[in-house]
N, C-alpha and C positions, 0 to 999 in steps of 0.2 A: 586347488580348491575342492573339487569333487573327484573322487577316485572310484573306479569300479572295484568290485570284490576280486581278490586274487583267485585265479583258477586253481581248483583242487585236482591233483592228478591221482587217478585211481590205479593206473598202470604205468610202468616205465615207458617212455616214448623216445622216439628218435630225436636227436638233438636238433635236426632241421625243423621238425615239427614244433619243438619247444620254442625255437626262435620265431617261428611264424605266429604262435599263440602270444608270445610276449610282444611282438610287433603289433598285433591286432589290439592287445590290451592298451599299449601306449598310445596308439592312434585313437582308440575310443576315449581314453582319458583326455587326450588333447582336444578332441572334438567337444566333449562336455565342458571342459575348462573354457574354451573359446566361446561356447554358447552362453555360459553363465557369467562371463567376464564382460561387464558393461562397456568397457572401453572398446571392445571388439564387436559389440552387438547393437547395431542401429544408431550408435552415437558418433560414428566416425565423421558425419557431416555436421554435427552440432558444433557451432562455433564456441571456442573458449572465450570467456569474457572476464574483464576486470571492471568492477564498479567502484569508482572513486568518489567519495563525498567530500566536497569542498565547502567553504563557508556559504556561498550563494548558489552553487551549482552541483550537479552530478555529472560525472564524466564516465562514459561507457566506452571501453575499447574492446572490440571483437575481432579475433583473427578469422578471416574468411578469404584465404588465398585461392586464386584461380577462378574467381567469379567476376563477371562484368557488372558494372554499376547498374546497368539496365535490368539485370536479373535479381536485384536486391529490393526489398520492401521493408519499410520501417513504419510501425503504427504505435500510437500511444492511446491508452484507454485508462484514465484514472491513474492508479499506481502501477499499471502494467505496461511495459515497453516490449513490443514483439519485433524481432528481427527474423525475416524469412527470405527465402530465395531459392534459386535453382542453380545447381552446378551441372553444366551440360557436358556430355561426353564429347571429347575432341577426337574425331575419327578422320584420319587423312586418307585412308584407303579401306575399302571393304574387304580387301584381301589379307589384311593383317591378321596374324595368328598370335595370340598372347601366350607366352610361356608362364608368366607370373604377373598378377595384377593386384595392387594394393590400394590404388587411388579410388576414392568413392565418388559416385555421381548420383544426382537425383535432387529431390526437394528437401528442404529443412525448415524448421521453425523453432525459434528459441524465445521464450517469454521470461522476462526479468521483472521481479517484483521490486519496485522502488520503495525505499523506506519513508518517503514523504511525498506530498503533493508537488507537482511541477506545473509550470506555465506551459500549457499546450501550444500556445501561439509563439513561443520563443524557444525553438529547438534548432540547433545547428548540427549538420552531419557532413562528414567528409570521408573519402575512401582513398587510401594511398598505400601502395606496396602491400596489398592484401590485408590491411588493417582498417576497420571501420571505426571512426571516432564520432561519438555522439555527445553533445553537450546540452544538458537540460537545466534551465534555470528553475530554482526552487520557487514555489508559490509563496507570496508574502503571507505570513500567518496573520490571522485576524487578531485584532486587539481584544483582550479579555474584557468582558462586560460583567459588571456586578449585577446579580439578580436578587431582587428584593423578595423576602419571604413574608407571606401574609399569614396572619394568625386570626382565628375567630374570636 
């Protein structure tokens, strides 16, 4: 994605030095690429979701592995459904030293814009094997009303 400018050599240098400069450049490029790559920048805790529209309902499926149900929160405000929670760090011993760590911990929040009104009082949610399933019933649309136009 982003690359640093190649180094210009003004004098011949020792091959060991060339290797270290190339290594530094590759590491700098990698750091910049990881920083600007959205999948590796603050979104690792964002749950991936599927929004399925059926005839009378919306079904939301969110992948949220490794989180207890008590650490999840779902709220509905008009057309907006928000899923939030906290993934806690599991530490068995304070003496552990990590060699490599990729798992993410902390708080997250994901808001989904629903394409239609839903019945706020009729929502079902379940959590099984790291997948949160939410079913929202669509609000019954009002009947159309003819409006009379008055003229002077």
